C-alpha positions as CSV (number, residue, x, y, z in Angstrom):
1,M,5.7,40.9,-52.1
2,K,4.2,38.7,-54.9
3,I,2.6,41.6,-56.6
4,K,5.7,43.6,-56.4
5,F,7.9,40.9,-57.9
6,L,5.4,40.1,-60.7
7,T,5.0,43.8,-61.5
8,F,8.8,44.1,-61.7
9,L,9.2,41.0,-63.9
10,I,6.5,42.0,-66.2
11,S,7.9,45.6,-66.6
12,A,11.4,44.4,-67.2
13,L,10.3,41.9,-69.9
14,L,8.2,44.4,-71.6
15,I,10.8,47.0,-71.8
16,N,13.5,44.6,-73.0
17,T,11.4,43.0,-75.6
18,S,10.0,46.0,-77.1
19,V,13.2,47.7,-77.6
20,L,15.2,44.7,-78.9
21,S,13.2,43.7,-82.1
22,E,10.8,45.0,-84.6
23,E,10.3,41.6,-86.1
24,K,8.1,40.2,-83.3
25,K,10.6,37.6,-82.4
26,Y,10.2,38.0,-78.6
27,G,7.1,36.8,-76.8
28,V,5.8,37.2,-73.4
29,N,3.3,34.6,-72.1
30,F,1.0,35.7,-69.2
31,Y,-0.8,32.7,-67.6
32,T,-3.0,31.7,-64.7
33,G,-4.5,28.4,-63.7
34,M,-4.6,25.6,-61.1
35,F,-1.4,24.2,-59.8
36,D,-1.7,20.4,-58.8
37,F,-5.3,20.3,-59.7
38,S,-5.5,16.5,-59.2
39,D,-4.5,16.7,-55.5
40,D,-7.5,18.2,-53.4
41,G,-5.4,18.8,-50.4
42,K,-2.6,20.9,-52.2
43,K,-4.2,22.4,-55.3
44,S,-3.7,26.1,-55.5
45,A,-4.2,29.0,-58.0
46,L,-1.1,29.9,-60.0
47,Y,0.2,33.0,-61.8
48,G,3.0,33.1,-64.1
49,I,5.0,34.9,-66.9
50,E,7.3,33.4,-69.6
51,H,9.7,35.0,-72.0
52,Q,10.2,33.4,-75.4
53,N,13.1,34.3,-77.8
54,E,12.7,33.2,-81.3
55,N,16.0,34.9,-82.3
56,L,18.0,32.2,-80.7
57,F,17.0,28.9,-82.4
58,K,18.3,25.7,-83.5
59,D,16.7,23.7,-86.4
60,T,16.6,20.1,-85.5
61,I,14.6,17.0,-86.7
62,F,11.9,18.1,-84.2
63,G,11.5,21.4,-85.7
64,R,12.9,24.8,-84.6
65,I,13.8,24.7,-81.0
66,T,13.8,28.1,-79.0
67,P,14.6,29.0,-75.5
68,V,12.0,29.9,-73.1
69,T,12.5,31.3,-69.4
70,G,9.8,32.0,-66.8
71,A,8.5,32.0,-63.3
72,M,5.2,30.9,-61.6
73,I,4.1,31.5,-58.1
74,T,1.0,29.9,-56.3
75,Q,-1.4,31.4,-53.8
76,D,0.4,29.2,-51.3
77,S,3.7,31.0,-51.9
78,A,5.4,28.1,-53.8
79,A,7.5,29.4,-56.7
80,Y,9.2,27.8,-59.6
81,F,11.8,29.5,-61.9
82,Y,12.7,27.8,-64.9
83,T,14.6,27.8,-68.3
84,G,14.5,25.4,-71.2
85,I,13.4,24.8,-74.8
86,E,10.2,24.7,-76.7
87,T,9.1,24.2,-80.3
88,N,6.0,25.4,-82.1
89,Y,3.9,23.6,-84.7
90,S,1.2,25.3,-86.7
91,V,-2.0,23.8,-88.0
92,G,-3.7,26.8,-89.6
93,R,-4.4,29.3,-86.9
94,L,-3.9,26.6,-84.2
95,K,-0.4,26.5,-82.6
96,I,0.8,23.4,-80.7
97,T,3.8,24.2,-78.4
98,P,5.5,21.5,-76.4
99,S,8.3,22.4,-74.0
100,F,10.7,21.0,-71.4
101,T,12.0,23.3,-68.7
102,P,14.1,22.3,-65.8
103,G,14.0,24.7,-62.8
104,L,14.2,25.5,-59.1
105,Y,11.2,25.0,-56.9
106,R,10.5,26.6,-53.5
107,Q,7.7,25.0,-51.4
108,G,6.6,28.0,-49.5
109,D,3.3,26.9,-47.9
110,G,2.5,24.8,-50.9
111,K,3.2,21.2,-51.9
112,D,6.5,19.5,-51.0
113,L,7.7,18.1,-54.4
114,G,10.7,16.3,-52.8
115,H,13.6,18.2,-54.3
116,P,14.5,21.8,-55.3
117,L,15.5,20.7,-58.8
118,E,12.2,19.9,-60.7
119,F,11.5,19.2,-64.4
120,K,8.4,20.7,-66.2
121,S,7.0,19.0,-69.3
122,E,4.2,21.0,-70.9
123,V,2.1,21.2,-74.1
124,Q,0.2,24.4,-75.0
125,L,-2.6,24.7,-77.5
126,S,-3.3,28.3,-78.8
127,L,-5.2,30.1,-81.3
128,D,-3.6,32.9,-83.3
129,L,-6.0,35.9,-82.8
130,S,-3.9,38.4,-84.8
131,E,-0.3,38.8,-85.9
132,G,1.6,38.6,-82.6
133,T,-1.3,37.7,-80.2
134,N,-2.3,34.2,-79.1
135,L,-4.8,32.8,-76.6
136,G,-4.5,29.4,-75.3
137,M,-4.6,26.7,-72.7
138,S,-1.8,24.5,-71.5
139,Y,-1.3,21.4,-69.2
140,N,2.0,20.6,-67.5
141,H,3.6,17.9,-65.2
142,V,6.4,19.0,-62.7
143,S,8.5,16.1,-61.4
144,N,12.0,15.8,-59.8
145,A,12.7,12.4,-61.8
146,S,13.2,10.7,-58.4
147,L,16.1,12.8,-57.4
148,G,14.6,13.3,-54.0
149,D,13.4,10.8,-51.4
150,K,9.9,11.4,-52.7
151,N,8.6,12.4,-56.0
152,P,4.9,13.2,-55.9
153,G,4.8,15.4,-59.0
154,A,2.3,18.0,-59.7
155,N,-0.2,18.4,-62.6
156,S,-1.3,21.9,-63.6
157,Y,-3.5,23.6,-66.2
158,M,-3.3,27.2,-67.3
159,F,-4.9,29.8,-69.6
160,N,-2.4,31.7,-71.6
161,F,-2.3,35.1,-73.2
162,L,0.9,35.5,-75.5
163,K,2.0,38.8,-77.1
164,K,5.0,39.0,-79.4
165,F,7.1,42.1,-79.8
């Protein structure tokens, strides 16, 4: 089920992004890592995909803000579907990408985060390998901002491969 879902999601994003723009304004970020690495009892491998759209932007005092949408699933069948914003800063070939993405969390057999509505704050560092291809690492924290009776949160790290179309 997980593999079928990820295959469908990857195929749909690749078809949509390659047809829509020749200016490489759409990006697909594939990532894998460790969900809640700081909790020995509930840490779990994670896999995800994220779509970035630089055509829809807003220039702000923080830089150019663009939308991001994605999904991740853990080996314990926990899932998080999210949409939010990100901005990119460049220092030569190094890219720094902070993001904030509210989303819906389903526990599956994974960690109980206390509420279906969760908020993910993330920072990604990546290296520009070539035009339209980045390789990086990111860290995020998922929390429900005390909306539920409990708010244990989860800290995760990921390795990222971003391809722009």
